[in-house]
PDB file with SEQRES, HELIX, SHEET and CRYST1 records, atoms N, CA, C and O in Angstrom:
SEQRES   1 A   79  MET THR GLY ALA ALA GLY ARG VAL LEU ASN ILE ALA SER          
SEQRES   2 A   79  VAL GLU GLU ALA THR GLU CYS LEU LEU GLN LEU TRP PRO          
SEQRES   3 A   79  PRO ALA GLU LYS GLY ARG LYS TYR ARG ALA ALA ARG GLN          
SEQRES   4 A   79  VAL CYS LEU ASP ALA LEU GLU GLY LYS GLU THR ALA LYS          
SEQRES   5 A   79  HIS ALA ARG SER ALA PHE ILE ALA ALA ALA LYS GLU ALA          
SEQRES   6 A   79  ASP ILE TYR ILE ARG GLU ARG THR PRO SER LEU ALA ASN          
SEQRES   7 A   79  PRO                                                          
HELIX    1 AA1 VAL A   14  GLU A   19  1                                   6    
HELIX    2 AA2 CYS A   20  LEU A   24  3                                   5    
HELIX    3 AA3 PRO A   27  GLU A   29  5                                   3    
HELIX    4 AA4 ARG A   32  LEU A   45  1                                  14    
HELIX    5 AA5 ALA A   51  ALA A   65  1                                  15    
CRYST1    1.000    1.000    1.000  90.00  90.00  90.00 P 1           1          
ATOM      1  N   MET A   1       2.572  -0.150  -4.251  1.00  0.00           N  
ATOM      2  CA  MET A   1       3.736  -0.542  -5.130  1.00  0.00           C  
ATOM      3  C   MET A   1       4.749  -1.263  -4.161  1.00  0.00           C  
ATOM      4  O   MET A   1       4.981  -0.885  -3.013  1.00  0.00           O  
ATOM      5  N   THR A   2       5.330  -2.371  -4.789  1.00  0.00           N  
ATOM      6  CA  THR A   2       6.377  -3.087  -4.013  1.00  0.00           C  
ATOM      7  C   THR A   2       7.646  -2.571  -4.422  1.00  0.00           C  
ATOM      8  O   THR A   2       7.856  -2.366  -5.617  1.00  0.00           O  
ATOM      9  N   GLY A   3       8.558  -2.329  -3.511  1.00  0.00           N  
ATOM     10  CA  GLY A   3       9.934  -1.957  -3.774  1.00  0.00           C  
ATOM     11  C   GLY A   3      10.777  -3.134  -3.850  1.00  0.00           C  
ATOM     12  O   GLY A   3      11.701  -3.108  -4.664  1.00  0.00           O  
ATOM     13  N   ALA A   4      10.602  -4.177  -3.119  1.00  0.00           N  
ATOM     14  CA  ALA A   4      11.243  -5.392  -3.249  1.00  0.00           C  
ATOM     15  C   ALA A   4      10.324  -6.438  -3.049  1.00  0.00           C  
ATOM     16  O   ALA A   4       9.153  -6.162  -2.787  1.00  0.00           O  
ATOM     17  N   ALA A   5      10.734  -7.696  -3.147  1.00  0.00           N  
ATOM     18  CA  ALA A   5       9.652  -8.835  -3.003  1.00  0.00           C  
ATOM     19  C   ALA A   5       9.088  -8.579  -1.691  1.00  0.00           C  
ATOM     20  O   ALA A   5       9.771  -8.500  -0.670  1.00  0.00           O  
ATOM     21  N   GLY A   6       7.786  -8.446  -1.741  1.00  0.00           N  
ATOM     22  CA  GLY A   6       6.956  -8.561  -0.371  1.00  0.00           C  
ATOM     23  C   GLY A   6       6.942  -7.259   0.189  1.00  0.00           C  
ATOM     24  O   GLY A   6       6.306  -7.153   1.237  1.00  0.00           O  
ATOM     25  N   ARG A   7       7.536  -6.166  -0.294  1.00  0.00           N  
ATOM     26  CA  ARG A   7       7.636  -4.826   0.346  1.00  0.00           C  
ATOM     27  C   ARG A   7       6.555  -3.827  -0.467  1.00  0.00           C  
ATOM     28  O   ARG A   7       6.552  -3.656  -1.686  1.00  0.00           O  
ATOM     29  N   VAL A   8       5.770  -3.299   0.361  1.00  0.00           N  
ATOM     30  CA  VAL A   8       4.752  -2.297  -0.153  1.00  0.00           C  
ATOM     31  C   VAL A   8       5.150  -0.950   0.170  1.00  0.00           C  
ATOM     32  O   VAL A   8       5.526  -0.627   1.297  1.00  0.00           O  
ATOM     33  N   LEU A   9       5.061  -0.077  -0.913  1.00  0.00           N  
ATOM     34  CA  LEU A   9       5.232   1.309  -0.622  1.00  0.00           C  
ATOM     35  C   LEU A   9       3.936   2.169  -0.726  1.00  0.00           C  
ATOM     36  O   LEU A   9       3.119   1.984  -1.628  1.00  0.00           O  
ATOM     37  N   ASN A  10       3.801   3.030   0.150  1.00  0.00           N  
ATOM     38  CA  ASN A  10       2.573   3.955  -0.011  1.00  0.00           C  
ATOM     39  C   ASN A  10       3.005   5.269  -0.601  1.00  0.00           C  
ATOM     40  O   ASN A  10       3.647   6.075   0.074  1.00  0.00           O  
ATOM     41  N   ILE A  11       2.655   5.505  -1.883  1.00  0.00           N  
ATOM     42  CA  ILE A  11       3.011   6.753  -2.467  1.00  0.00           C  
ATOM     43  C   ILE A  11       1.877   7.649  -2.399  1.00  0.00           C  
ATOM     44  O   ILE A  11       0.834   7.433  -3.016  1.00  0.00           O  
ATOM     45  N   ALA A  12       2.085   8.730  -1.598  1.00  0.00           N  
ATOM     46  CA  ALA A  12       1.037   9.776  -1.164  1.00  0.00           C  
ATOM     47  C   ALA A  12       1.115  11.142  -1.679  1.00  0.00           C  
ATOM     48  O   ALA A  12       0.258  11.982  -1.403  1.00  0.00           O  
ATOM     49  N   SER A  13       2.182  11.392  -2.463  1.00  0.00           N  
ATOM     50  CA  SER A  13       2.492  12.834  -2.943  1.00  0.00           C  
ATOM     51  C   SER A  13       3.304  12.809  -4.042  1.00  0.00           C  
ATOM     52  O   SER A  13       3.895  11.786  -4.388  1.00  0.00           O  
ATOM     53  N   VAL A  14       3.390  13.973  -4.684  1.00  0.00           N  
ATOM     54  CA  VAL A  14       4.299  14.073  -5.900  1.00  0.00           C  
ATOM     55  C   VAL A  14       5.749  13.844  -5.413  1.00  0.00           C  
ATOM     56  O   VAL A  14       6.521  13.090  -6.004  1.00  0.00           O  
ATOM     57  N   GLU A  15       6.056  14.505  -4.355  1.00  0.00           N  
ATOM     58  CA  GLU A  15       7.445  14.299  -3.816  1.00  0.00           C  
ATOM     59  C   GLU A  15       7.783  12.740  -3.673  1.00  0.00           C  
ATOM     60  O   GLU A  15       8.841  12.277  -4.100  1.00  0.00           O  
ATOM     61  N   GLU A  16       6.855  12.008  -3.073  1.00  0.00           N  
ATOM     62  CA  GLU A  16       7.196  10.551  -2.953  1.00  0.00           C  
ATOM     63  C   GLU A  16       7.256   9.921  -4.301  1.00  0.00           C  
ATOM     64  O   GLU A  16       8.172   9.132  -4.537  1.00  0.00           O  
ATOM     65  N   ALA A  17       6.380  10.193  -5.189  1.00  0.00           N  
ATOM     66  CA  ALA A  17       6.334   9.600  -6.468  1.00  0.00           C  
ATOM     67  C   ALA A  17       7.626   9.849  -7.217  1.00  0.00           C  
ATOM     68  O   ALA A  17       8.123   8.969  -7.921  1.00  0.00           O  
ATOM     69  N   THR A  18       8.211  11.136  -7.056  1.00  0.00           N  
ATOM     70  CA  THR A  18       9.423  11.518  -7.772  1.00  0.00           C  
ATOM     71  C   THR A  18      10.563  10.724  -7.050  1.00  0.00           C  
ATOM     72  O   THR A  18      11.446  10.194  -7.726  1.00  0.00           O  
ATOM     73  N   GLU A  19      10.557  10.648  -5.868  1.00  0.00           N  
ATOM     74  CA  GLU A  19      11.732   9.931  -5.160  1.00  0.00           C  
ATOM     75  C   GLU A  19      11.606   8.472  -5.668  1.00  0.00           C  
ATOM     76  O   GLU A  19      12.629   7.903  -6.048  1.00  0.00           O  
ATOM     77  N   CYS A  20      10.454   7.855  -5.696  1.00  0.00           N  
ATOM     78  CA  CYS A  20      10.449   6.562  -6.129  1.00  0.00           C  
ATOM     79  C   CYS A  20      10.861   6.259  -7.588  1.00  0.00           C  
ATOM     80  O   CYS A  20      11.503   5.253  -7.893  1.00  0.00           O  
ATOM     81  N   LEU A  21      10.456   7.182  -8.453  1.00  0.00           N  
ATOM     82  CA  LEU A  21      10.949   7.168  -9.847  1.00  0.00           C  
ATOM     83  C   LEU A  21      12.455   7.372  -9.888  1.00  0.00           C  
ATOM     84  O   LEU A  21      13.073   6.615 -10.636  1.00  0.00           O  
ATOM     85  N   LEU A  22      13.088   8.210  -9.250  1.00  0.00           N  
ATOM     86  CA  LEU A  22      14.490   8.540  -9.243  1.00  0.00           C  
ATOM     87  C   LEU A  22      15.336   7.636  -8.486  1.00  0.00           C  
ATOM     88  O   LEU A  22      16.500   7.462  -8.847  1.00  0.00           O  
ATOM     89  N   GLN A  23      14.870   7.059  -7.492  1.00  0.00           N  
ATOM     90  CA  GLN A  23      15.723   6.202  -6.610  1.00  0.00           C  
ATOM     91  C   GLN A  23      15.400   4.781  -6.388  1.00  0.00           C  
ATOM     92  O   GLN A  23      16.275   3.997  -6.023  1.00  0.00           O  
ATOM     93  N   LEU A  24      14.120   4.397  -6.604  1.00  0.00           N  
ATOM     94  CA  LEU A  24      13.713   3.036  -6.391  1.00  0.00           C  
ATOM     95  C   LEU A  24      13.266   2.180  -7.622  1.00  0.00           C  
ATOM     96  O   LEU A  24      13.016   0.977  -7.540  1.00  0.00           O  
ATOM     97  N   TRP A  25      13.189   2.928  -8.790  1.00  0.00           N  
ATOM     98  CA  TRP A  25      12.540   2.327  -9.827  1.00  0.00           C  
ATOM     99  C   TRP A  25      13.496   1.160 -10.461  1.00  0.00           C  
ATOM    100  O   TRP A  25      14.700   1.378 -10.588  1.00  0.00           O  
ATOM    101  N   PRO A  26      12.979   0.050 -10.812  1.00  0.00           N  
ATOM    102  CA  PRO A  26      13.936  -0.994 -11.442  1.00  0.00           C  
ATOM    103  C   PRO A  26      14.606  -0.443 -12.679  1.00  0.00           C  
ATOM    104  O   PRO A  26      13.958   0.085 -13.583  1.00  0.00           O  
ATOM    105  N   PRO A  27      15.845  -0.571 -12.698  1.00  0.00           N  
ATOM    106  CA  PRO A  27      16.602  -0.071 -13.948  1.00  0.00           C  
ATOM    107  C   PRO A  27      16.190  -0.631 -15.195  1.00  0.00           C  
ATOM    108  O   PRO A  27      16.264   0.044 -16.222  1.00  0.00           O  
ATOM    109  N   ALA A  28      15.743  -1.854 -15.200  1.00  0.00           N  
ATOM    110  CA  ALA A  28      15.439  -2.506 -16.494  1.00  0.00           C  
ATOM    111  C   ALA A  28      14.010  -2.129 -16.877  1.00  0.00           C  
ATOM    112  O   ALA A  28      13.529  -2.531 -17.936  1.00  0.00           O  
ATOM    113  N   GLU A  29      13.372  -1.411 -16.081  1.00  0.00           N  
ATOM    114  CA  GLU A  29      11.976  -0.954 -16.449  1.00  0.00           C  
ATOM    115  C   GLU A  29      11.824   0.577 -16.620  1.00  0.00           C  
ATOM    116  O   GLU A  29      10.781   1.130 -16.271  1.00  0.00           O  
ATOM    117  N   LYS A  30      12.925   1.308 -17.189  1.00  0.00           N  
ATOM    118  CA  LYS A  30      12.841   2.582 -17.323  1.00  0.00           C  
ATOM    119  C   LYS A  30      12.512   2.955 -18.884  1.00  0.00           C  
ATOM    120  O   LYS A  30      13.327   3.426 -19.678  1.00  0.00           O  
ATOM    121  N   GLY A  31      11.269   2.670 -19.127  1.00  0.00           N  
ATOM    122  CA  GLY A  31      10.781   2.817 -20.485  1.00  0.00           C  
ATOM    123  C   GLY A  31      10.295   4.205 -20.812  1.00  0.00           C  
ATOM    124  O   GLY A  31      10.566   5.159 -20.082  1.00  0.00           O  
ATOM    125  N   ARG A  32       9.551   4.323 -21.948  1.00  0.00           N  
ATOM    126  CA  ARG A  32       8.984   5.641 -22.388  1.00  0.00           C  
ATOM    127  C   ARG A  32       8.113   6.177 -21.342  1.00  0.00           C  
ATOM    128  O   ARG A  32       8.291   7.327 -20.941  1.00  0.00           O  
ATOM    129  N   LYS A  33       7.169   5.420 -20.860  1.00  0.00           N  
ATOM    130  CA  LYS A  33       6.209   6.032 -19.768  1.00  0.00           C  
ATOM    131  C   LYS A  33       6.953   6.336 -18.458  1.00  0.00           C  
ATOM    132  O   LYS A  33       6.514   7.211 -17.711  1.00  0.00           O  
ATOM    133  N   TYR A  34       8.011   5.676 -18.167  1.00  0.00           N  
ATOM    134  CA  TYR A  34       8.780   5.994 -16.966  1.00  0.00           C  
ATOM    135  C   TYR A  34       9.346   7.437 -17.216  1.00  0.00           C  
ATOM    136  O   TYR A  34       9.172   8.352 -16.411  1.00  0.00           O  
ATOM    137  N   ARG A  35      10.096   7.578 -18.496  1.00  0.00           N  
ATOM    138  CA  ARG A  35      10.682   8.921 -18.600  1.00  0.00           C  
ATOM    139  C   ARG A  35       9.713  10.012 -18.698  1.00  0.00           C  
ATOM    140  O   ARG A  35      10.061  11.128 -18.311  1.00  0.00           O  
ATOM    141  N   ALA A  36       8.548   9.827 -19.165  1.00  0.00           N  
ATOM    142  CA  ALA A  36       7.534  10.825 -19.171  1.00  0.00           C  
ATOM    143  C   ALA A  36       6.997  11.161 -17.782  1.00  0.00           C  
ATOM    144  O   ALA A  36       6.799  12.328 -17.446  1.00  0.00           O  
ATOM    145  N   ALA A  37       6.754  10.075 -16.947  1.00  0.00           N  
ATOM    146  CA  ALA A  37       6.341  10.286 -15.565  1.00  0.00           C  
ATOM    147  C   ALA A  37       7.395  11.047 -14.743  1.00  0.00           C  
ATOM    148  O   ALA A  37       7.057  11.895 -13.916  1.00  0.00           O  
ATOM    149  N   ARG A  38       8.686  10.728 -14.986  1.00  0.00           N  
ATOM    150  CA  ARG A  38       9.836  11.428 -14.284  1.00  0.00           C  
ATOM    151  C   ARG A  38       9.731  12.908 -14.515  1.00  0.00           C  
ATOM    152  O   ARG A  38       9.869  13.733 -13.611  1.00  0.00           O  
ATOM    153  N   GLN A  39       9.463  13.222 -15.848  1.00  0.00           N  
ATOM    154  CA  GLN A  39       9.555  14.581 -16.286  1.00  0.00           C  
ATOM    155  C   GLN A  39       8.227  15.337 -15.627  1.00  0.00           C  
ATOM    156  O   GLN A  39       8.338  16.430 -15.072  1.00  0.00           O  
ATOM    157  N   VAL A  40       7.084  14.704 -15.737  1.00  0.00           N  
ATOM    158  CA  VAL A  40       5.853  15.365 -15.315  1.00  0.00           C  
ATOM    159  C   VAL A  40       6.049  15.511 -13.798  1.00  0.00           C  
ATOM    160  O   VAL A  40       5.812  16.610 -13.296  1.00  0.00           O  
ATOM    161  N   CYS A  41       6.453  14.521 -13.049  1.00  0.00           N  
ATOM    162  CA  CYS A  41       6.637  14.713 -11.653  1.00  0.00           C  
ATOM    163  C   CYS A  41       7.642  15.737 -11.275  1.00  0.00           C  
ATOM    164  O   CYS A  41       7.454  16.457 -10.294  1.00  0.00           O  
ATOM    165  N   LEU A  42       8.689  15.827 -12.007  1.00  0.00           N  
ATOM    166  CA  LEU A  42       9.662  16.996 -11.744  1.00  0.00           C  
ATOM    167  C   LEU A  42       8.996  18.454 -11.971  1.00  0.00           C  
ATOM    168  O   LEU A  42       9.160  19.404 -11.206  1.00  0.00           O  
ATOM    169  N   ASP A  43       8.273  18.469 -13.067  1.00  0.00           N  
ATOM    170  CA  ASP A  43       7.518  19.608 -13.479  1.00  0.00           C  
ATOM    171  C   ASP A  43       6.428  20.023 -12.452  1.00  0.00           C  
ATOM    172  O   ASP A  43       6.134  21.201 -12.246  1.00  0.00           O  
ATOM    173  N   ALA A  44       5.860  18.983 -11.836  1.00  0.00           N  
ATOM    174  CA  ALA A  44       4.807  19.188 -10.857  1.00  0.00           C  
ATOM    175  C   ALA A  44       5.492  19.790  -9.517  1.00  0.00           C  
ATOM    176  O   ALA A  44       4.918  20.648  -8.846  1.00  0.00           O  
ATOM    177  N   LEU A  45       6.631  19.327  -9.219  1.00  0.00           N  
ATOM    178  CA  LEU A  45       7.327  19.869  -8.033  1.00  0.00           C  
ATOM    179  C   LEU A  45       7.666  21.403  -8.261  1.00  0.00           C  
ATOM    180  O   LEU A  45       7.721  22.175  -7.304  1.00  0.00           O  
ATOM    181  N   GLU A  46       7.869  21.771  -9.437  1.00  0.00           N  
ATOM    182  CA  GLU A  46       8.187  23.158  -9.790  1.00  0.00           C  
ATOM    183  C   GLU A  46       6.962  23.978 -10.103  1.00  0.00           C  
ATOM    184  O   GLU A  46       7.050  25.166 -10.413  1.00  0.00           O  
ATOM    185  N   GLY A  47       5.778  23.309 -10.015  1.00  0.00           N  
ATOM    186  CA  GLY A  47       4.420  24.097 -10.307  1.00  0.00           C  
ATOM    187  C   GLY A  47       4.041  24.145 -11.732  1.00  0.00           C  
ATOM    188  O   GLY A  47       3.052  24.782 -12.095  1.00  0.00           O  
ATOM    189  N   LYS A  48       4.800  23.489 -12.557  1.00  0.00           N  
ATOM    190  CA  LYS A  48       4.500  23.560 -13.983  1.00  0.00           C  
ATOM    191  C   LYS A  48       3.485  22.527 -14.412  1.00  0.00           C  
ATOM    192  O   LYS A  48       3.076  22.600 -15.570  1.00  0.00           O  
ATOM    193  N   GLU A  49       3.030  21.580 -13.626  1.00  0.00           N  
ATOM    194  CA  GLU A  49       2.294  20.523 -13.847  1.00  0.00           C  
ATOM    195  C   GLU A  49       1.345  20.255 -12.632  1.00  0.00           C  
ATOM    196  O   GLU A  49       1.664  20.661 -11.514  1.00  0.00           O  
ATOM    197  N   THR A  50       0.214  19.592 -12.841  1.00  0.00           N  
ATOM    198  CA  THR A  50      -0.714  19.350 -11.702  1.00  0.00           C  
ATOM    199  C   THR A  50      -0.333  18.057 -11.033  1.00  0.00           C  
ATOM    200  O   THR A  50       0.257  17.202 -11.694  1.00  0.00           O  
ATOM    201  N   ALA A  51      -0.643  17.843  -9.705  1.00  0.00           N  
ATOM    202  CA  ALA A  51      -0.542  16.539  -9.062  1.00  0.00           C  
ATOM    203  C   ALA A  51      -1.320  15.527  -9.709  1.00  0.00           C  
ATOM    204  O   ALA A  51      -0.927  14.362  -9.760  1.00  0.00           O  
ATOM    205  N   LYS A  52      -2.445  15.923 -10.226  1.00  0.00           N  
ATOM    206  CA  LYS A  52      -3.321  14.909 -10.904  1.00  0.00           C  
ATOM    207  C   LYS A  52      -2.597  14.337 -12.083  1.00  0.00           C  
ATOM    208  O   LYS A  52      -2.530  13.123 -12.274  1.00  0.00           O  
ATOM    209  N   HIS A  53      -2.046  15.250 -12.885  1.00  0.00           N  
ATOM    210  CA  HIS A  53      -1.307  14.654 -14.086  1.00  0.00           C  
ATOM    211  C   HIS A  53      -0.070  13.874 -13.663  1.00  0.00           C  
ATOM    212  O   HIS A  53       0.276  12.893 -14.321  1.00  0.00           O  
ATOM    213  N   ALA A  54       0.589  14.260 -12.622  1.00  0.00           N  
ATOM    214  CA  ALA A  54       1.736  13.571 -12.120  1.00  0.00           C  
ATOM    215  C   ALA A  54       1.334  12.095 -11.663  1.00  0.00           C  
ATOM    216  O   ALA A  54       2.055  11.125 -11.897  1.00  0.00           O  
ATOM    217  N   ARG A  55       0.190  12.021 -11.030  1.00  0.00           N  
ATOM    218  CA  ARG A  55      -0.437  10.683 -10.490  1.00  0.00           C  
ATOM    219  C   ARG A  55      -0.702   9.881 -11.760  1.00  0.00           C  
ATOM    220  O   ARG A  55      -0.227   8.751 -11.868  1.00  0.00           O  
ATOM    221  N   SER A  56      -1.439  10.422 -12.721  1.00  0.00           N  
ATOM    222  CA  SER A  56      -1.824   9.694 -13.929  1.00  0.00           C  
ATOM    223  C   SER A  56      -0.511   9.036 -14.555  1.00  0.00           C  
ATOM    224  O   SER A  56      -0.463   7.856 -14.901  1.00  0.00           O  
ATOM    225  N   ALA A  57       0.532   9.922 -14.659  1.00  0.00           N  
ATOM    226  CA  ALA A  57       1.752   9.557 -15.354  1.00  0.00           C  
ATOM    227  C   ALA A  57       2.524   8.382 -14.543  1.00  0.00           C  
ATOM    228  O   ALA A  57       3.036   7.410 -15.099  1.00  0.00           O  
ATOM    229  N   PHE A  58       2.529   8.607 -13.211  1.00  0.00           N  
ATOM    230  CA  PHE A  58       3.110   7.584 -12.477  1.00  0.00           C  
ATOM    231  C   PHE A  58       2.402   6.230 -12.547  1.00  0.00           C  
ATOM    232  O   PHE A  58       3.074   5.200 -12.565  1.00  0.00           O  
ATOM    233  N   ILE A  59       1.170   6.200 -12.583  1.00  0.00           N  
ATOM    234  CA  ILE A  59       0.464   4.953 -12.767  1.00  0.00           C  
ATOM    235  C   ILE A  59       0.633   4.385 -14.030  1.00  0.00           C  
ATOM    236  O   ILE A  59       0.720   3.158 -14.089  1.00  0.00           O  
ATOM    237  N   ALA A  60       0.705   5.141 -15.192  1.00  0.00           N  
ATOM    238  CA  ALA A  60       0.997   4.689 -16.408  1.00  0.00           C  
ATOM    239  C   ALA A  60       2.434   4.037 -16.496  1.00  0.00           C  
ATOM    240  O   ALA A  60       2.639   2.992 -17.114  1.00  0.00           O  
ATOM    241  N   ALA A  61       3.356   4.706 -15.862  1.00  0.00           N  
ATOM    242  CA  ALA A  61       4.659   4.098 -15.724  1.00  0.00           C  
ATOM    243  C   ALA A  61       4.775   2.812 -15.014  1.00  0.00           C  
ATOM    244  O   ALA A  61       5.489   1.907 -15.444  1.00  0.00           O  
ATOM    245  N   ALA A  62       4.075   2.718 -13.917  1.00  0.00           N  
ATOM    246  CA  ALA A  62       4.013   1.524 -13.259  1.00  0.00           C  
ATOM    247  C   ALA A  62       3.408   0.275 -14.061  1.00  0.00           C  
ATOM    248  O   ALA A  62       3.917  -0.845 -14.119  1.00  0.00           O  
ATOM    249  N   LYS A  63       2.306   0.664 -14.623  1.00  0.00           N  
ATOM    250  CA  LYS A  63       1.665  -0.336 -15.541  1.00  0.00           C  
ATOM    251  C   LYS A  63       2.546  -0.906 -16.567  1.00  0.00           C  
ATOM    252  O   LYS A  63       2.625  -2.120 -16.760  1.00  0.00           O  
ATOM    253  N   GLU A  64       3.269   0.057 -17.285  1.00  0.00           N  
ATOM    254  CA  GLU A  64       4.271  -0.265 -18.299  1.00  0.00           C  
ATOM    255  C   GLU A  64       5.385  -1.190 -17.758  1.00  0.00           C  
ATOM    256  O   GLU A  64       5.886  -2.051 -18.480  1.00  0.00           O  
ATOM    257  N   ALA A  65       5.769  -0.996 -16.462  1.00  0.00           N  
ATOM    258  CA  ALA A  65       6.866  -1.677 -15.873  1.00  0.00           C  
ATOM    259  C   ALA A  65       6.253  -3.038 -15.240  1.00  0.00           C  
ATOM    260  O   ALA A  65       7.019  -3.851 -14.724  1.00  0.00           O  
ATOM    261  N   ASP A  66       5.084  -3.231 -15.283  1.00  0.00           N  
ATOM    262  CA  ASP A  66       4.374  -4.477 -14.618  1.00  0.00           C  
ATOM    263  C   ASP A  66       4.575  -4.417 -13.219  1.00  0.00           C  
ATOM    264  O   ASP A  66       4.868  -5.434 -12.590  1.00  0.00           O  
ATOM    265  N   ILE A  67       4.437  -3.254 -12.649  1.00  0.00           N  
ATOM    266  CA  ILE A  67       4.499  -3.038 -11.221  1.00  0.00           C  
ATOM    267  C   ILE A  67       3.130  -2.892 -10.731  1.00  0.00           C  
ATOM    268  O   ILE A  67       2.408  -2.056 -11.275  1.00  0.00           O  
ATOM    269  N   TYR A  68       2.691  -3.598  -9.778  1.00  0.00           N  
ATOM    270  CA  TYR A  68       1.457  -3.766  -9.176  1.00  0.00           C  
ATOM    271  C   TYR A  68       1.122  -2.437  -8.447  1.00  0.00           C  
ATOM    272  O   TYR A  68       1.888  -1.971  -7.604  1.00  0.00           O  
ATOM    273  N   ILE A  69      -0.117  -1.805  -8.820  1.00  0.00           N  
ATOM    274  CA  ILE A  69      -0.536  -0.573  -8.196  1.00  0.00           C  
ATOM    275  C   ILE A  69      -1.910  -0.870  -7.600  1.00  0.00           C  
ATOM    276  O   ILE A  69      -2.844  -1.241  -8.311  1.00  0.00           O  
ATOM    277  N   ARG A  70      -2.011  -0.707  -6.343  1.00  0.00           N  
ATOM    278  CA  ARG A  70      -3.357  -0.700  -5.684  1.00  0.00           C  
ATOM    279  C   ARG A  70      -3.869   0.621  -5.412  1.00  0.00           C  
ATOM    280  O   ARG A  70      -3.299   1.302  -4.560  1.00  0.00           O  
ATOM    281  N   GLU A  71      -4.835   1.050  -6.005  1.00  0.00           N  
ATOM    282  CA  GLU A  71      -5.336   2.361  -5.899  1.00  0.00           C  
ATOM    283  C   GLU A  71      -6.343   2.519  -4.755  1.00  0.00           C  
ATOM    284  O   GLU A  71      -7.163   1.617  -4.582  1.00  0.00           O  
ATOM    285  N   ARG A  72      -6.343   3.535  -4.006  1.00  0.00           N  
ATOM    286  CA  ARG A  72      -7.334   3.647  -3.055  1.00  0.00           C  
ATOM    287  C   ARG A  72      -8.655   3.897  -3.684  1.00  0.00           C  
ATOM    288  O   ARG A  72      -8.692   4.589  -4.701  1.00  0.00           O  
ATOM    289  N   THR A  73      -9.783   3.384  -3.160  1.00  0.00           N  
ATOM    290  CA  THR A  73     -11.140   3.693  -3.665  1.00  0.00           C  
ATOM    291  C   THR A  73     -11.519   4.816  -2.740  1.00  0.00           C  
ATOM    292  O   THR A  73     -11.060   4.861  -1.599  1.00  0.00           O  
ATOM    293  N   PRO A  74     -12.377   5.759  -3.222  1.00  0.00           N  
ATOM    294  CA  PRO A  74     -12.924   6.810  -2.561  1.00  0.00           C  
ATOM    295  C   PRO A  74     -13.786   6.272  -1.396  1.00  0.00           C  
ATOM    296  O   PRO A  74     -14.560   5.344  -1.628  1.00  0.00           O  
ATOM    297  N   SER A  75     -13.704   6.745  -0.286  1.00  0.00           N  
ATOM    298  CA  SER A  75     -14.529   6.440   0.946  1.00  0.00           C  
ATOM    299  C   SER A  75     -15.900   6.685   0.730  1.00  0.00           C  
ATOM    300  O   SER A  75     -16.208   7.729   0.155  1.00  0.00           O  
ATOM    301  N   LEU A  76     -16.836   5.844   1.121  1.00  0.00           N  
ATOM    302  CA  LEU A  76     -18.295   6.289   0.947  1.00  0.00           C  
ATOM    303  C   LEU A  76     -18.586   7.317   2.031  1.00  0.00           C  
ATOM    304  O   LEU A  76     -19.558   8.066   1.921  1.00  0.00           O  
ATOM    305  N   ALA A  77     -17.756   7.369   3.086  1.00  0.00           N  
ATOM    306  CA  ALA A  77     -18.025   8.338   4.131  1.00  0.00           C  
ATOM    307  C   ALA A  77     -17.567   9.725   3.758  1.00  0.00           C  
ATOM    308  O   ALA A  77     -17.860  10.677   4.482  1.00  0.00           O  
ATOM    309  N   ASN A  78     -16.859   9.877   2.654  1.00  0.00           N  
ATOM    310  CA  ASN A  78     -16.398  11.224   2.222  1.00  0.00           C  
ATOM    311  C   ASN A  78     -16.932  11.452   0.818  1.00  0.00           C  
ATOM    312  O   ASN A  78     -16.183  11.330  -0.152  1.00  0.00           O  
ATOM    313  N   PRO A  79     -18.275  11.796   0.684  1.00  0.00           N  
ATOM    314  CA  PRO A  79     -18.761  11.980  -0.661  1.00  0.00           C  
ATOM    315  C   PRO A  79     -18.304  13.130  -1.475  1.00  0.00           C  
ATOM    316  O   PRO A  79     -18.724  13.279  -2.622  1.00  0.00           O  
TER     317      PRO A  79                                                      
END                                                                             
């Protein structure tokens, strides 16, 4: 995800996803999926949601906001 033009952020945890949503998300792009992702991530931090659900919600919010997400592909060395 790019924070500013040319800046790439590596989001590797629920904590980092939550921080990105709360502190770095473009104000004009805080739509329905953003609000859902924010809540799911906050719930995941409290153990009420899974990290997998938080990840999916974060990706959906990024797509809604037209923020480029490059997902890691699983390594063939780690089946």
